[in-house]
N, C-alpha and C positions, 0 to 999 in steps of 0.2 A: 503493499499499500504506500502510496505516496505521503510522506509526511505533511502535515497540514496545521494551519492556524487557524482556530475557529474564534469568530469574532462576534459578540453580542453588544449591539449598539443601544443606545438610548435616545431619546428625542432631544434633549438639549441639556446643556451643562446648568444644573441648579441645585440648591441644596437638598432638594426633596426628590430629586430624580433617581433612577437606577444607576448602578455603576456601569461603565463599559468594561467588559470582560473579555481578555485574549488569552486563549489557551493552546499551547502547542501540544500536538499528539504523535506518536509514532507506532508503528506496529511491527512486531517480529513474530512470525508464524501466527498463531491464534491470540498472542498476548499484545495488549495496549498499554503504552507507557505514556503517561502525563509528563511532560517536560518541566523542570524545575523553574523556569522563570516565565511570570506571566504578568499581565496588566490587569488591574482591578481598581478602578477609580472613576471619578466623575470627569468626564472630558467634554470639550466642546467638538463641534464638526471638525474644526481643522487639526485640534489637538489629537483626535482620534487617528486622523490620517498619519499625522507625525509618529505617533506611537507604534502604528503599524510598520512605518518605515524603519523605526529603530529595531523592531523585533525581527522583521524578515529582510531588511536592507532595503534601501531606495532613498528618496529625497523628501523633504518637507514640502507641504502644500504650496507654499511660496517659492520653492525653489531654491532657497538661500542656504538649506542646510542637506547634508547627505550623511547616511548611516551605512556601514558595512552590513550591519544585521546580526543580532545574537544568534537567530537560527536561519541563516541565508539559504540553508537546504530545504526549507519548507516552501515548496512550489506552488502548494495549493492554499488559497486563502478563502475559507469558508466564511460568507457574511450573511447574517439574517436579512433578507429582503424586506424590511420594516423599519419603522422609526428612522433614524439617520442612517441607517444601514443601506437604504435604497439610493439616497442621494450620494454616498461613499462608493457603492458599486458604480453609479453612473459616472462618477469623476475618475475613478482608476480603472475600470475595465478596458480602456484602450491604451492605458499607461503603463499598467502593472501587469505582467502575465500571471495567469492562474487565479484570477478573481472569479470565484464560484458563487452566485447567488442561492442562498438556501431559503426556500419558501415552506413554511410549515403546513400551509394551508388552513384548514380548520380545525386541526388537531390541538387539543388543549396541551398546556404545559405537563398536566399529570400524565396524559396518555403517551407524550413523547418521552418522558423519563421511563415510563413503565416499559415501553417499547425496547429500550435498551438495557434493562435491569438485569437481563439474563447473563450479560458479560460480566457484570459484578459478582452475580450469584455463583457463577462457574469459576471464578478466580482469575479471570483473564484480564482484569485491570489492575495497573500498578500505579501506585502514586509516590512521588518522591519522598524521601524521608525528611522529617522535620528539620534535621540538621542542615539541610541544604535548600529546603523551602518552607520556611516557618509558616507561610500563608495556607499550607495544606491544612492545618488544624481548622481554620475557618471553612475551608473547603468540604472537608469531611462532615462538619457540622451542618452546613447549608443543604447538602445532599440528603443527610439522615433526617433532618428536621423539615424537610419540605413536604407539604406546601405551607408549614406554620411557621418557617423562618422568616425573619423580617425582609430579606433580599432572597432573590432567585436567580442572579446573574451567572454564578458558577453553575447552576442547574441548566440553563438555557445554552451556555457555550458547551456544555458536556453532551447535552441530548443532540443537539445539532451536528456536533463532531461525530458522534458515534452512530448516527442516523445516516449521515453521509457515507460512512464505511459499510455499514450494513444494519438494518433494523431488526425487528422482532424474528426471533428463530422459530417459533412455532408457525408463523404465517409465511415463512420462508422469504422474507422480504429480501430483495437482491440489493447488493450494494451499489450506490450511486457511481461510485468510482471503482475502476477495476484494480488489481494487484499488481505489483511490481517486485523486482528483487529488493530484499530488505537491506542490501548493503550500501545504503546511502551514506554520503559523506565520508566513505572509506571505512565505515563501521559495519560489522555484522553481529549476529546474534551472540557470537562468542565473546563480544567486547563487554556485554552486559551480564555476562554468567548466566546466560539462558541455558536451563537444563542442569544447572549445578544446585543440587538440593541437599547439600551437606548441612549437617547439624540442623535440619529440620526448617531451614529457611529458604527452600526451594519452591517449585510451583505448588499451589494448593496448600502450603503450609499456614497460610494466613498470618504470618509473622514478618517482621522486618527487623534486621540487626542493626543497631547503630555502631558508628566507628569501624566502618568497612576497612580492612586491612590493605586493600587494593589502592587506597588513596582517593583523593576528592577530585582530580582533574577530570574534565568531561571526557568521555570515551575510555576512562579506566574505572568506572564506577561498576560495581558488580550488582547483580540482582538484589543483594541484600540492602542496597540503599533505596529499594523500591518497597512499598507496602501494599499487600493486596487490598483493592478496594473495597 
């Protein structure tokens, strides 16, 4: 699967509006990995475009700044075709390659999350450890407390990403995007310790081990640095 950046936009920057949320996802075999860097804040239209450029590489809306990108290998940018997202898609679709408009149609937020929940129940979703991504504590709370949590930005960005990859297993929903070799950015599944279940921290164990002996540089993180969702 092509690594993707999932962006959930808001209508405008205001103290009472939802947050803009940008989450990076990658897939190795059947397992999905949430990347340790994210955007989760209130942003204006122009600031949203600038933050996307910082995440995946590109220039600011006014063209005065350029960024190499935190995740330049994320060629697919999934943006919900609602709120500011529609205007962002219109602005970027012929300037930035890989802009994909996601339209949830009439499906409710609850039904969308339910449609991808099987991946979590099966233990195929891995979250970065709190030691490298402190925000993941709030992420887990929001998903588990939904729909009673105050915010649902993480929920929306997660459901649209996983629905783009492939939805409900029972209904046999086909993935919107096809698959490709997982050795993107020169990394393969062995770089993340996939298949290593020593000490009970492997697939299906439901645990994460802090302080990985393999170090903290990106590309050298073992599966122990991810927690089963």
